[in-house]
N, C-alpha and C positions, 0 to 999 in steps of 0.2 A: 709778501715771500714765502712765507714758511706754508700758504695756504697755496700760492699754484705749485711747490713742491707735493703738497697732499695731492692735488689734484693731478698731477703729472705720473707720481705713482699709480694710483688707483688706473687713471687711461691706459697704463706700460701694463698690468696686471691686467686687464680685460681683451689686450691687445693679447698679451701672451696667451691667454686661454682659448679665446677667439682661432688660434693657429693651431694649439695643442689639438682639440676637437675638431677641428674641420680637416687638419692631415692625418689623423687617426680615423676619423670614419670611413676614407676609403680604403686605409689599410686594411681595415675589417671586414669589408665587404670581399676584397681580394683573398683575405687570408682564409677562405672558405670556411666562416664561421657559419653555421646553420642559421637558416631565416627564423626568428620565432612569430609563430603563428596563435594570432590571439584565439581566447575563448571563445566557444560559441555562445552565444545570449542563452538565457535561461528560457526555458519552455521549446527551442528549438532543437531538432535533433543532433546529435552532434557528429559529425565525420566519421564514417568509417575510419578502422586503423588499416593505413595500406597493406601493411604486411597482411595483416588478417584476412582484406578484403582479395588481395592475392590467391590465397588459400583457398576461400569459399567460390572464390573462380574456375580455379581450378578441381575441385570435387566434383561442381555441377559439370563441368566437362566429362566427367570421367561416366563410363557406361554400366551397367548391372553386373558384370562382371567381374570388373574394376572395383568396384565399391565392396563388394563382397571380400574381394583380395585385401583390401583397404583398412576392414574392420575386423579380419584376421593377422592383421600384421600388427594392426593396435593393441590389440588383447594380448597378444604375446611380449610387444613390446612395455606395454603398462601392466603386463601380469593381473589382466582380469579373468574371471571365469569365464569358461566359455557358456553359463546361462544368464550372466547379469544382462543382456539386450536381446533378450527373447520376450518376445510380446507374448501377454495374459490370453490373447485368442486365436493362438497358432493352433491349439489344439481341436479346436470347431466343436460343434453341439457334442459331440459325446464326452467332451470335459466339463458344458452347463450342464448336464443333467446331474453329477454327483455335488455338484453347488449350491442345487435348488433344495436336494435331498440333506444338506446339512442345516440350512436354514428353516427348513419344515421341523427338523429335528431338534434344532434347538428352540429352548423356549423361548417367549415372547416376552420381550421386555416388559412390564408392565410397569405405566407411569405413577409414580407416588407424592411427587411435588409438582404444581403449577404457580403458573403466572395468572394475575389477575390486572389486565390493561383496557384503561380508558383511552377508547379510540376516538369517541367525540361525546361530545353532550348539545342538548336543548337549550338554545340561548334564553329562551321562555323561561327555565327554569334551572337558570345557571346558581340563584342565589340559594333554592331548595338543594341542590346541589354541594356547593361550597358545604351547607352547615353540615349533610351528610358524609362528607368527608371530614370534616374535623371532628365529629362524634365515631365515626369507624375508626378512623386512624390516631393512635395514640401519639402524646409532644405533639400536635399540630394546633396551633391558632386560626383564628380567621383569615388573616393576612397569609398564611402559611399555604391555607387552605384554598386561599381564594387562585395562590401561585400555580398551586400544583392544579387546579382543573383547568387553567388556563393555558395547562405547559402541553394540555392531550394533542396527540397521542400519549401517554405516557404509563409506564409500568406502575399499579397500585401497591400489587403488594406480591412477594418471590414467595420459592417455596412452602407454599400451604398446601397442606390435603386437598382435596376435593372437595369434600359437606363443607370444607371454610368456603372454598372459592365460591363454592355454588350459592352461600348464603349472600356473601360479599358481593355476588354480580348482580342476585334477587333484590338487596338493597338500595344499589346504585342503579338500578334500571330501575324501581320506583321512583326514584328523582329525576329522572331521564337523562341518563346516561347509557349510552349504548358500550358495553365491555366486553370482552372478547376473553375468553381463557385458554391458556396455552399449554 
């Protein structure tokens, strides 16, 4: 008897919930609630904002004089200076000549620090190269040197003077490596 009462209570609750949700669904649709739009899947282009899309379409329909007037109005409305949108190439070739003179007048930057980069190596001389890397680079054991060589292309040393870079390149090149100095 007790079990039947519990079963009846559960059934009546389920019926009430079903009636409540089934009655609420058409009412929500009728009340003018905006439809939810599922998000765009990852990697896919998301749909444009309809408001922005209509603005873009309206601007694209303008002729050249209307576009000029629109830019003037926007500059006034947003308090932008008149030269904010002036292209750099508007002055033409007469303006380009002084820029070249400035470049020539400015002292050339001299590169003082260099990078030594291991581009690739000869597989036949891999063991010799690993030993050379172990000897040239401080604090490296054979296992680390092997992993370092196998990770080519990689930077051997950075921010070193040209003389040291040349010596390092020569030593590694003798061991079968192809080296670039940048």
